[in-house]
C-alpha angles and dihedrals in degrees: 000000000000094000097068090046091050090049090051092050093047090047092050092049093048091045092053093047099045113046125186135166124238117213113251090240091066097040094092092050093047093047093053093044091049091051091050091048092050089051090056093046094051090044088055092050090050091049091052090052090048091049090238100106119145117179093206091056091048095049097043091045092048095052096037094050093044095048093043092051093049090045091052090052091048095048090046090054091051092049094043091241123118096236091156087078089067090056092045091052096045096045092040091056092046092047092055091045090053091048090049090050091050091049091048092051092049093048093047092049091050095047093048091048092051093056 
C-alpha cells in the first residue's frame, strides 16, 4: 500500500518543481485521460485493501481506460459531438465508487479492531 502513496508524493513533488503548459487544444484529452487514470489508481488501491490486487489487471486497465477515454474525446471532436462527457461521467462515477469502497474498508477495519 505504501508504493502508490510514495508514487503520488513523488509525482506531486516533481509536478510542483517542473512546470509546463499544455496547449488548450489538448486540455480536454488530458483531463479525460487523467480522470481515467485516477479511476484505475483508486481501483488498484481498493484491490490492495481487498487483498485481490493483480498488477497485470491494474496496468492493462490503466492504459486501456486512459487510451479509450482520449480516443472518445478525439472521435467526438471529429464528429462534432462531445463524447468526452460520456467518459467523464463513467469514470467520475467509478472514481467515487472506488473512493466509497476504500472508505468502507477503512471504517470496517477500524471498527473490527476496536472491538
